[in-house]
Every structure is written in structure tokens, then in C-alpha cells.
C-alpha positions as a Python dict, from the first residue, in 0.01 Angstrom:
ca = {
    (1, 'M'): (0, 0, 0),
    (2, 'R'): (98, -272, -232),
    (3, 'T'): (-194, -526, -298),
    (4, 'L'): (-176, -866, -460),
    (5, 'V'): (-516, -959, -610),
    (6, 'T'): (-549, -1310, -751),
    (7, 'G'): (-802, -1407, -1018),
    (8, 'A'): (-837, -1052, -1128),
    (9, 'A'): (-849, -1115, -1496),
    (10, 'G'): (-1188, -1252, -1433),
    (11, 'F'): (-1533, -1086, -1390),
    (12, 'I'): (-1542, -978, -1019),
    (13, 'G'): (-1174, -955, -949),
    (14, 'S'): (-1098, -706, -1233),
    (15, 'A'): (-1399, -490, -1114),
    (16, 'Y'): (-1241, -493, -772),
    (17, 'V'): (-908, -378, -915),
    (18, 'R'): (-1078, -85, -1095),
    (19, 'H'): (-1244, 19, -774),
    (20, 'L'): (-902, -26, -568),
    (21, 'L'): (-722, 191, -817),
    (22, 'G'): (-994, 457, -781),
    (23, 'R'): (-951, 446, -399),
    (24, 'Q'): (-571, 444, -339),
    (25, 'A'): (-244, 549, -486),
    (26, 'G'): (-63, 213, -430),
    (27, 'R'): (53, -51, -659),
    (28, 'V'): (-147, -375, -766),
    (29, 'T'): (-25, -715, -871),
    (30, 'V'): (-280, -918, -1059),
    (31, 'L'): (-206, -1293, -1065),
    (32, 'D'): (-436, -1493, -1292),
    (33, 'K'): (-400, -1830, -1453),
    (34, 'L'): (-605, -1720, -1746),
    (35, 'T'): (-839, -2012, -1764),
    (36, 'Y'): (-1142, -1995, -2011),
    (37, 'A'): (-1319, -1735, -1775),
    (38, 'G'): (-1007, -1493, -1748),
    (39, 'D'): (-900, -1240, -1999),
    (40, 'P'): (-606, -1017, -1973),
    (41, 'A'): (-809, -741, -2148),
    (42, 'N'): (-1018, -725, -1836),
    (43, 'V'): (-723, -609, -1623),
    (44, 'P'): (-699, -226, -1618),
    (45, 'A'): (-424, -63, -1836),
    (46, 'D'): (-274, 129, -1545),
    (47, 'P'): (109, 202, -1476),
    (48, 'R'): (29, 100, -1104),
    (49, 'V'): (-85, -251, -1212),
    (50, 'R'): (152, -533, -1279),
    (51, 'F'): (13, -855, -1441),
    (52, 'V'): (156, -1195, -1379),
    (53, 'K'): (27, -1517, -1553),
    (54, 'G'): (29, -1792, -1293),
    (55, 'D'): (-136, -2049, -1081),
    (56, 'V'): (-222, -2007, -716),
    (57, 'C'): (-114, -2364, -666),
    (58, 'D'): (238, -2283, -779),
    (59, 'T'): (422, -2264, -447),
    (60, 'G'): (745, -2169, -603),
    (61, 'L'): (594, -1873, -785),
    (62, 'L'): (415, -1760, -474),
    (63, 'A'): (735, -1761, -273),
    (64, 'E'): (878, -1521, -520),
    (65, 'L'): (568, -1313, -581),
    (66, 'V'): (397, -1263, -243),
    (67, 'P'): (685, -1096, -31),
    (68, 'G'): (671, -726, -37),
    (69, 'H'): (285, -700, -51),
    (70, 'D'): (77, -547, 223),
    (71, 'M'): (-252, -731, 146),
    (72, 'V'): (-369, -1020, -54),
    (73, 'V'): (-722, -1043, -188),
    (74, 'N'): (-804, -1394, -312),
    (75, 'F'): (-1068, -1412, -592),
    (76, 'A'): (-894, -1700, -769),
    (77, 'A'): (-1150, -1988, -786),
    (78, 'E'): (-1339, -2219, -1008),
    (79, 'T'): (-1699, -2109, -978),
    (80, 'H'): (-1939, -2262, -1198),
    (81, 'V'): (-2179, -2524, -1016),
    (82, 'D'): (-2258, -2727, -1338),
    (83, 'R'): (-1883, -2778, -1414),
    (84, 'S'): (-1830, -2878, -1056),
    (85, 'I'): (-2099, -3140, -1090),
    (86, 'A'): (-1933, -3277, -1419),
    (87, 'G'): (-1598, -3297, -1243),
    (88, 'A'): (-1509, -3168, -890),
    (89, 'A'): (-1117, -3233, -893),
    (90, 'E'): (-1022, -2895, -1032),
    (91, 'F'): (-1253, -2704, -788),
    (92, 'V'): (-1077, -2892, -496),
    (93, 'R'): (-739, -2792, -642),
    (94, 'T'): (-798, -2435, -707),
    (95, 'N'): (-1045, -2348, -438),
    (96, 'V'): (-889, -2550, -156),
    (97, 'V'): (-534, -2629, -228),
    (98, 'G'): (-477, -2297, -402),
    (99, 'T'): (-625, -2109, -113),
    (100, 'E'): (-404, -2292, 140),
    (101, 'A'): (-84, -2235, -83),
    (102, 'L'): (-171, -1865, -87),
    (103, 'L'): (-220, -1841, 284),
    (104, 'R'): (100, -2019, 353),
    (105, 'A'): (292, -1792, 120),
    (106, 'A'): (116, -1479, 288),
    (107, 'L'): (214, -1614, 635),
    (108, 'D'): (570, -1694, 532),
    (109, 'A'): (598, -1333, 386),
    (110, 'G'): (445, -1147, 676),
    (111, 'V'): (166, -1008, 473),
    (112, 'G'): (-54, -789, 695),
    (113, 'R'): (-383, -872, 561),
    (114, 'F'): (-559, -1146, 366),
    (115, 'I'): (-903, -1121, 233),
    (116, 'Q'): (-1088, -1429, 117),
    (117, 'I'): (-1367, -1388, -129),
    (118, 'S'): (-1639, -1646, -71),
    (119, 'T'): (-2005, -1707, -160),
    (120, 'D'): (-2345, -1741, -15),
    (121, 'E'): (-2363, -2087, -154),
    (122, 'V'): (-2153, -2221, 132),
    (123, 'Y'): (-2468, -2196, 359),
    (124, 'G'): (-2669, -2422, 131),
    (125, 'S'): (-3037, -2363, 77),
    (126, 'I'): (-3279, -2175, 316),
    (127, 'D'): (-3659, -2205, 295),
    (128, 'T'): (-3744, -1889, 491),
    (129, 'G'): (-3557, -1616, 665),
    (130, 'S'): (-3200, -1512, 586),
    (131, 'W'): (-2848, -1645, 677),
    (132, 'D'): (-2618, -1440, 902),
    (133, 'E'): (-2259, -1519, 951),
    (134, 'T'): (-2314, -1747, 1239),
    (135, 'C'): (-2532, -1997, 1027),
    (136, 'P'): (-2361, -2336, 981),
    (137, 'L'): (-2211, -2411, 657),
    (138, 'K'): (-2415, -2671, 452),
    (139, 'P'): (-2303, -2665, 92),
    (140, 'N'): (-2476, -2878, -154),
    (141, 'S'): (-2261, -2868, -472),
    (142, 'P'): (-1910, -2960, -506),
    (143, 'Y'): (-1827, -2597, -594),
    (144, 'A'): (-1993, -2476, -272),
    (145, 'A'): (-1817, -2743, -72),
    (146, 'A'): (-1483, -2646, -202),
    (147, 'K'): (-1542, -2272, -121),
    (148, 'A'): (-1661, -2375, 227),
    (149, 'A'): (-1342, -2569, 285),
    (150, 'A'): (-1142, -2275, 172),
    (151, 'D'): (-1323, -2045, 419),
    (152, 'L'): (-1246, -2295, 691),
    (153, 'M'): (-886, -2317, 607),
    (154, 'A'): (-860, -1937, 602),
    (155, 'L'): (-1021, -1918, 953),
    (156, 'A'): (-777, -2180, 1064),
    (157, 'Y'): (-482, -1978, 968),
    (158, 'H'): (-630, -1683, 1161),
    (159, 'R'): (-684, -1897, 1472),
    (160, 'T'): (-359, -2092, 1445),
    (161, 'H'): (-109, -1839, 1328),
    (162, 'G'): (-283, -1513, 1429),
    (163, 'M'): (-306, -1400, 1056),
    (164, 'D'): (-548, -1101, 987),
    (165, 'V'): (-785, -1304, 763),
    (166, 'R'): (-1125, -1159, 670),
    (167, 'I'): (-1387, -1343, 459),
    (168, 'T'): (-1665, -1183, 256),
    (169, 'R'): (-1965, -1387, 120),
    (170, 'C'): (-2176, -1251, -145),
    (171, 'G'): (-2486, -1322, -336),
    (172, 'N'): (-2510, -1379, -702),
    (173, 'N'): (-2317, -1125, -892),
    (174, 'Y'): (-2414, -955, -1231),
    (175, 'G'): (-2269, -692, -1436),
    (176, 'P'): (-2038, -626, -1732),
    (177, 'R'): (-1756, -851, -1846),
    (178, 'Q'): (-1901, -1174, -1682),
    (179, 'Y'): (-1821, -1489, -1876),
    (180, 'P'): (-2144, -1621, -2030),
    (181, 'E'): (-2200, -1942, -1817),
    (182, 'K'): (-2402, -1789, -1531),
    (183, 'L'): (-2771, -1708, -1575),
    (184, 'I'): (-2767, -1343, -1671),
    (185, 'P'): (-2483, -1331, -1920),
    (186, 'L'): (-2565, -1670, -2070),
    (187, 'F'): (-2936, -1578, -2119),
    (188, 'V'): (-2843, -1228, -2248),
    (189, 'T'): (-2585, -1356, -2493),
    (190, 'N'): (-2799, -1634, -2616),
    (191, 'L'): (-3092, -1410, -2678),
    (192, 'L'): (-2895, -1143, -2850),
    (193, 'A'): (-2756, -1427, -3083),
    (194, 'G'): (-3126, -1553, -3149),
    (195, 'K'): (-3073, -1880, -2935),
    (196, 'K'): (-3300, -2024, -2665),
    (197, 'V'): (-3223, -1996, -2295),
    (198, 'P'): (-3214, -2315, -2075),
    (199, 'L'): (-3418, -2266, -1766),
    (200, 'Y'): (-3387, -2523, -1502),
    (201, 'G'): (-3691, -2701, -1352),
    (202, 'D'): (-4000, -2476, -1265),
    (203, 'G'): (-3773, -2178, -1247),
    (204, 'R'): (-3897, -2086, -902),
    (205, 'N'): (-3539, -2079, -751),
    (206, 'V'): (-3463, -1749, -574),
    (207, 'R'): (-3119, -1570, -562),
    (208, 'D'): (-2982, -1274, -386),
    (209, 'W'): (-2867, -1063, -672),
    (210, 'V'): (-2599, -799, -615),
    (211, 'H'): (-2435, -575, -875),
    (212, 'V'): (-2060, -635, -905),
    (213, 'D'): (-1989, -276, -813),
    (214, 'D'): (-2195, -298, -492),
    (215, 'H'): (-1994, -613, -415),
    (216, 'C'): (-1668, -442, -465),
    (217, 'R'): (-1754, -165, -249),
    (218, 'G'): (-1838, -410, 17),
    (219, 'I'): (-1514, -583, 1),
    (220, 'L'): (-1319, -255, 16),
    (221, 'L'): (-1505, -162, 317),
    (222, 'V'): (-1417, -503, 476),
    (223, 'A'): (-1055, -449, 385),
    (224, 'E'): (-1036, -110, 525),
    (225, 'N'): (-1277, -135, 828),
    (226, 'G'): (-1349, -500, 906),
    (227, 'A'): (-1200, -708, 1187),
    (228, 'P'): (-953, -989, 1173),
    (229, 'G'): (-1107, -1331, 1189),
    (230, 'E'): (-1450, -1215, 1086),
    (231, 'V'): (-1690, -1311, 819),
    (232, 'Y'): (-1913, -1048, 629),
    (233, 'N'): (-2215, -1125, 405),
    (234, 'I'): (-2266, -879, 114),
    (235, 'G'): (-2625, -870, -10),
    (236, 'G'): (-2787, -698, -301),
    (237, 'G'): (-3060, -577, -82),
    (238, 'T'): (-3432, -679, -115),
    (239, 'E'): (-3522, -317, -76),
    (240, 'L'): (-3379, -276, -439),
    (241, 'T'): (-3664, -485, -594),
    (242, 'N'): (-3915, -503, -299),
    (243, 'H'): (-3951, -862, -426),
    (244, 'E'): (-3789, -1192, -406),
    (245, 'L'): (-3717, -1253, -779),
    (246, 'T'): (-3744, -1611, -911),
    (247, 'N'): (-3538, -1732, -1199),
    (248, 'H'): (-3856, -1757, -1399),
    (249, 'E'): (-3933, -1394, -1336),
    (250, 'L'): (-3585, -1285, -1409),
    (251, 'T'): (-3592, -1486, -1732),
    (252, 'H'): (-3894, -1292, -1837),
    (253, 'L'): (-3724, -958, -1756),
    (254, 'L'): (-3436, -1066, -1990),
    (255, 'L'): (-3670, -1167, -2270),
    (256, 'R'): (-3821, -816, -2263),
    (257, 'A'): (-3491, -648, -2244),
    (258, 'C'): (-3356, -849, -2540),
    (259, 'D'): (-3690, -801, -2740),
    (260, 'A'): (-3759, -1173, -2723),
    (261, 'G'): (-4072, -1381, -2649),
    (262, 'P'): (-4138, -1667, -2423),
    (263, 'D'): (-4099, -1909, -2698),
    (264, 'M'): (-3719, -1853, -2650),
    (265, 'I'): (-3735, -2038, -2315),
    (266, 'D'): (-3613, -2407, -2324),
    (267, 'H'): (-3728, -2579, -2008),
    (268, 'V'): (-3477, -2817, -1917),
    (269, 'A'): (-3440, -3081, -1633),
    (270, 'D'): (-3343, -2940, -1310),
    (271, 'R'): (-2985, -2936, -1192),
    (272, 'P'): (-2881, -3207, -953),
    (273, 'G'): (-2897, -3092, -591),
    (274, 'H'): (-3016, -2757, -705),
    (275, 'D'): (-3041, -2500, -414),
    (276, 'R'): (-3391, -2358, -395),
    (277, 'R'): (-3353, -2019, -229),
    (278, 'Y'): (-3065, -1799, -115),
    (279, 'S'): (-3099, -1508, 133),
    (280, 'L'): (-2835, -1300, 300),
    (281, 'D'): (-2868, -1110, 624),
    (282, 'D'): (-2592, -839, 554),
    (283, 'S'): (-2676, -630, 867),
    (284, 'K'): (-2312, -682, 994),
    (285, 'I'): (-2152, -508, 694),
    (286, 'R'): (-2427, -249, 706),
    (287, 'G'): (-2293, -161, 1054),
    (288, 'L'): (-1972, -60, 867),
    (289, 'G'): (-2165, 162, 650),
    (290, 'Y'): (-2234, -66, 353),
    (291, 'R'): (-2547, 1, 141),
    (292, 'P'): (-2602, -144, -208),
    (293, 'E'): (-2619, 159, -456),
    (294, 'V'): (-2729, 7, -785),
    (295, 'P'): (-3106, -61, -823),
    (296, 'F'): (-3169, -390, -971),
    (297, 'A'): (-3361, -267, -1266),
    (298, 'E'): (-3107, 1, -1363),
    (299, 'G'): (-2819, -252, -1323),
    (300, 'L'): (-2995, -523, -1528),
    (301, 'A'): (-3067, -272, -1817),
    (302, 'A'): (-2704, -143, -1822),
    (303, 'T'): (-2562, -500, -1815),
    (304, 'V'): (-2789, -589, -2115),
    (305, 'Q'): (-2680, -281, -2295),
    (306, 'W'): (-2310, -356, -2226),
    (307, 'Y'): (-2344, -698, -2385),
    (308, 'R'): (-2540, -562, -2669),
    (309, 'A'): (-2261, -289, -2736),
    (310, 'K'): (-1985, -515, -2710),
    (311, 'G'): (-2137, -828, -2873),
    (312, 'G'): (-2007, -1065, -2591),
    (313, 'P'): (-1853, -1060, -2250),
    (314, 'R'): (-1509, -943, -2335),
}
């Protein structure tokens, strides 16, 4: 098995490569543009791994690189909502145009399987209950809209060309090696450096937190046992906390973990179009045998310790 993994010098993609190497004896090609959130040091130093610096929008490069691979797993994306609000063009370019370029290259090369990595943010915000995979897409940020468009393009390639395309949509990931712009790594690195943390609005927003290792296990399961043309939600599991954790409560957990007090919270104006609540129904992937294995309290403590030991995300 030869697998091309795009965006795998980043947080989730590099974790997936490590899981993949532990699962199979095949070879892995990592393609990454090395933007601010990518770091070649994240890519496992393994003789089975080949690293290529490049852009998923570079059709000439893709035409040379994609042939000979059995599967493509696409993590390449711009992902930070705040950055997408400030300027959406790069999100459209990478997330939509780049995904289509990769799909076309995979189709032309006869690649057997294409896994598109997406997000629960494509569903928008939900007041009560949970989204399943049949819920309509109602993205509220430019980032989420670009990811939704990529999902639809991937499904169109399945329906039009018969490609084996499978999509995963996960909750908010956390764990080691995450670039410090999302809530957990930003707050941890700020607090460890003696800086305040910016908490949006009233802090009552709720997210479905999933440890990166659980997310990667879910992706592997979909790649191995999922069905073509299907979408699979990957959740962290409310049973791991028995409580819907608000950002306000999470902030106080991080304050305690970093030996800081509530005076380190900087209450800032809410983000435009800020989604209030995310909640995934992941019963479909659980039918394949998925279960989150990392209890949130343990995963969070280990994540804080990683940043403390490393002095940063890299």
C-alpha cells in the first residue's frame, strides 16, 4: 500500500502518519506546503516516509506525484476561523481549489481511494440535539464554507466519476504539536509564558472535543472499513466528560493546569458569526467499531504537560 497524505507536516496530518506507520508496512508520501502551521519536524523520521514540499494547487506537481499511490488522504487546508474572517481568499484557494486539483489528479492517476478530512463546522451551530451525517450543511464562517464546498466537490467526484471517496467530519481536536492559535494550545502557551488568554464573549460556547489520537483512529477505520460515497462523523464522546463543556469551564481547567488564576482571563468581544454549540452524532462510525479511548481529563493533562516540557508546539 502506498499512501499520499497531504498537509501532514501539520498537527493532525502528522499524527495520522504516525498511526498509519504503526498499522501497515507500506510507504507514505507526505505533501505539505509548509505554511506557518506546518513543520517538517512533525513528520516522522522513518525510512518508509518521503517528504515533498509542495502545494495541493500545483497541478503540475500533482500530475507527477500522485500516480503510483493506492490512496490519498487530504488534510491540506487552511483551518483557523479568525484568519478566514480577516481574509477568505486563501481558504477558498487551498480548501476548495486545492481539493478539486487533488481529486482530479487522483482520478487521472486511477488512485483507488480518496479520504477527505472535514470538520463539524460545516453543519453550522445547533441549539439542542446532535448532527448526523444527513443534516444539511449550514456553515457560518468563511473557513467552514470553504470546507463544506470541498466536501461537496469530493462527493460530486464520487457521483460523477465513480471515485471511491470517503469523508470524515470531526469535532475540535486537541493534543500535542498543535500550532498555538486554537483555544487549547493558545491558552496553554500563553499561560505558561505568563500572558493572559482571550476568552470570546460570555464563554458559553460548547464544542465537541476529540483527542487527535482518537480522531486518527477513526480515520483509519473509515479508510479500511468505510463505504465509498459515505460521510462519517468522528466525535470525542460526551461519555468521556458526562458534561457539555463550555469554553468558560475549559478556560478554568487550563488555568488550574497551568497554575494560573482567573485574573489571567482577558474577556474580549465575541467573534463575528461565532457558532454557539457543536454536537456530533457519531453512531454511524461506532457501527464500524469506533470508540474514543482518551478520557478528556487525561488527554488535557498530557497535552498541557507536552507544551510545558517542549516550551512550545514544535
